[in-house]
SESETI-608054 format. One record per residue (C-alpha): residue number from 1; x negated, y negated, z. Coordinates in Angstrom, 3 decimals, padded with zeros to 6 digits. Layout:
// residues N
 resi        x        y        z
  NUM        X        Y        Z
...
***
This chain:
// residues 187
 resi        x        y        z
    1  000.000  000.000  000.000
    2 -001.614 -003.275 -001.084
    3 -001.349 -006.616  000.735
    4  001.641 -007.809 -001.291
    5  003.538 -004.577 -000.629
    6  002.771 -004.833  003.092
    7  004.006 -008.426  003.166
    8  007.174 -007.413  001.292
    9  007.800 -004.523  003.702
   10  007.556 -006.856  006.699
   11  009.880 -009.357  004.993
   12  012.445 -006.582  004.304
   13  012.220 -005.467  007.925
   14  012.847 -009.022  009.145
   15  015.834 -009.419  006.822
   16  017.247 -006.201  008.241
   17  016.587 -007.214  011.876
   18  016.734 -011.054  011.911
   19  017.456 -011.196  015.642
   20  013.834 -010.221  016.336
   21  012.644 -013.624  015.132
   22  014.709 -015.311  017.864
   23  014.038 -012.703  020.561
   24  011.786 -013.448  023.478
   25  008.312 -012.040  022.911
   26  007.195 -012.049  026.522
   27  006.893 -008.324  027.228
   28  003.678 -007.610  029.180
   29  002.592 -004.948  026.669
   30  002.516 -007.608  023.953
   31  000.633 -010.246  025.925
   32 -001.823 -011.868  023.513
   33 -000.269 -010.374  020.364
   34  000.904 -013.740  019.023
   35 -002.583 -015.174  019.626
   36 -004.276 -012.787  017.186
   37 -004.958 -014.400  013.796
   38 -003.252 -011.532  011.954
   39 -002.941 -013.422  008.667
   40 -006.730 -013.931  008.584
   41 -007.262 -010.174  008.467
   42 -007.463 -009.120  004.811
   43 -004.289 -007.341  003.757
   44 -002.453 -008.018  007.019
   45  000.919 -009.784  007.042
   46  001.369 -012.673  009.466
   47  004.638 -011.139  010.723
   48  002.963 -008.238  012.505
   49  003.866 -009.576  016.015
   50  007.523 -009.217  015.045
   51  006.906 -005.571  014.157
   52  005.427 -005.037  017.608
   53  008.450 -006.765  019.132
   54  010.663 -004.519  017.008
   55  009.087 -001.458  018.629
   56  010.737 -002.509  021.896
   57  014.202 -002.623  020.319
   58  015.936  000.776  020.329
   59  017.768  000.064  017.054
   60  014.826 -001.500  015.191
   61  012.096  000.648  016.747
   62  011.971  003.514  014.225
   63  011.816  001.176  011.216
   64  009.333 -001.131  012.979
   65  007.121  001.890  013.618
   66  007.322  003.023  009.993
   67  006.452 -000.434  008.622
   68  003.749 -001.014  011.236
   69  002.176  002.344  010.406
   70  002.023  001.345  006.741
   71  000.501 -002.032  007.605
   72 -002.144 -000.471  009.850
   73 -003.229  002.112  007.290
   74 -005.000  001.665  003.949
   75 -003.967  004.975  002.484
   76 -003.731  008.400  004.012
   77 -007.295  008.628  005.338
   78 -008.275  004.994  006.000
   79 -007.264  002.573  008.732
   80 -006.825 -001.056  007.750
   81 -008.723 -003.982  009.207
   82 -005.658 -004.709  011.358
   83 -005.898 -001.426  013.271
   84 -008.620 -002.499  015.705
   85 -006.835 -005.645  016.936
   86 -003.572 -003.663  017.069
   87 -004.957 -000.888  019.286
   88 -004.596 -002.682  022.650
   89 -000.896 -003.285  021.955
   90 -000.352  000.241  020.643
   91 -001.970  001.705  023.765
   92  000.070 -000.485  026.125
   93  003.321  000.242  024.285
   94  002.622  003.988  024.182
   95  002.304  003.889  027.975
   96  005.920  002.724  028.354
   97  007.829  005.850  029.410
   98  011.264  004.751  028.172
   99  010.216  003.466  024.753
  100  012.246  005.237  022.067
  101  009.320  005.337  019.592
  102  006.746  006.449  022.146
  103  005.921  009.744  020.449
  104  005.391  007.950  017.125
  105  003.037  005.473  018.788
  106  001.067  008.318  020.349
  107  000.836  009.928  016.902
  108 -000.431  006.652  015.418
  109 -003.062  006.388  018.161
  110 -004.208  009.933  017.424
  111 -004.514  009.179  013.706
  112 -006.477  005.995  014.479
  113 -008.781  007.886  016.846
  114 -009.415  010.622  014.310
  115 -010.003  008.276  011.374
  116 -012.297  005.975  013.340
  117 -014.826  008.714  014.066
  118 -018.212  008.209  012.411
  119 -018.762  009.968  009.105
  120 -021.813  012.206  008.833
  121 -023.735  010.667  005.910
  122 -025.326  014.067  005.203
  123 -021.942  015.771  004.810
  124 -021.096  015.269  001.121
  125 -017.508  016.486  001.501
  126 -016.832  014.157  004.410
  127 -018.388  011.198  002.565
  128 -016.406  011.996 -000.580
  129 -013.144  012.138  001.361
  130 -013.672  009.310  003.859
  131 -016.458  007.162  002.394
  132 -019.592  005.942  004.133
  133 -019.320  004.113  007.436
  134 -021.168  001.115  005.963
  135 -018.265  000.706  003.500
  136 -015.653  000.967  006.273
  137 -016.579 -001.391  009.138
  138 -013.019 -001.058  010.463
  139 -014.011  002.331  011.913
  140 -016.644  000.785  014.162
  141 -014.226 -001.972  015.193
  142 -011.655  000.691  016.123
  143 -014.237  002.599  018.143
  144 -015.093 -000.633  019.967
  145 -011.396 -001.331  020.635
  146 -010.856  002.178  021.991
  147 -013.919  001.774  024.233
  148 -012.774 -001.655  025.450
  149 -009.394 -000.199  026.423
  150 -010.652  003.149  027.691
  151 -009.128  002.795  031.156
  152 -005.656  002.064  029.726
  153 -005.933  004.994  027.326
  154 -007.114  007.310  030.100
  155 -004.123  006.137  032.143
  156 -001.856  007.063  029.245
  157 -003.471  010.487  029.076
  158 -002.962  011.177  032.772
  159 -000.885  014.343  033.056
  160  001.859  012.784  035.165
  161  002.577  009.967  032.695
  162  003.262  012.038  029.594
  163  006.295  014.231  029.120
  164  005.529  017.831  028.318
  165  005.151  018.445  024.606
  166  004.366  014.820  023.691
  167  000.734  015.638  023.032
  168 -001.137  018.881  022.501
  169 -004.578  019.733  023.859
  170 -006.306  018.980  020.529
  171 -004.652  015.571  020.314
  172 -005.571  014.793  023.917
  173 -009.176  015.782  023.168
  174 -009.190  013.539  020.084
  175 -008.084  010.531  022.149
  176 -010.551  011.288  024.921
  177 -013.329  011.530  022.336
  178 -012.341  008.084  021.054
  179 -013.042  006.482  024.443
  180 -016.254  008.313  025.200
  181 -019.503  006.724  024.070
  182 -020.970  008.377  020.996
  183 -023.686  010.788  021.989
  184 -026.815  011.270  019.930
  185 -027.302  014.812  018.730
  186 -029.753  016.825  020.833
  187 -033.118  017.516  019.301
***
């Protein structure tokens, strides 16, 4: 989805849910969201804070999640430049137990964690599929965002905060790996 298509998708969403533009945006999970210069991020629509606000609305939530997922991805195997600044809000929202789109947010976090892992430059298949890290600086920015919000993500992963079946062991491991510092291979 190119920048124009992302912008059009956000505009369609806002036409479908116009009340979100007038709604209060003061939820603690979205603190600072309106302060991010979203429109300065290449390919990112300025209306992204309204998508985040839409996630809190039970009626708009599923469509907000779908559109937000498209905005935050540059294809099936690449995160967009907007993913890293979005991660703090995604993590905080995914921690809300009564959020109707919680499982979708957890899935989006898992995808972001998986796709932000460094690519082994010596692995031709991996490079062919995912590209070199030097060509995808958004991966490093995502890793930094996960590290900066490690305590919140670990809180989300605490056994007592997640309903059974929301996340499997492999997905939990993927998210934990995203917040752990990268270790150098042993010699």
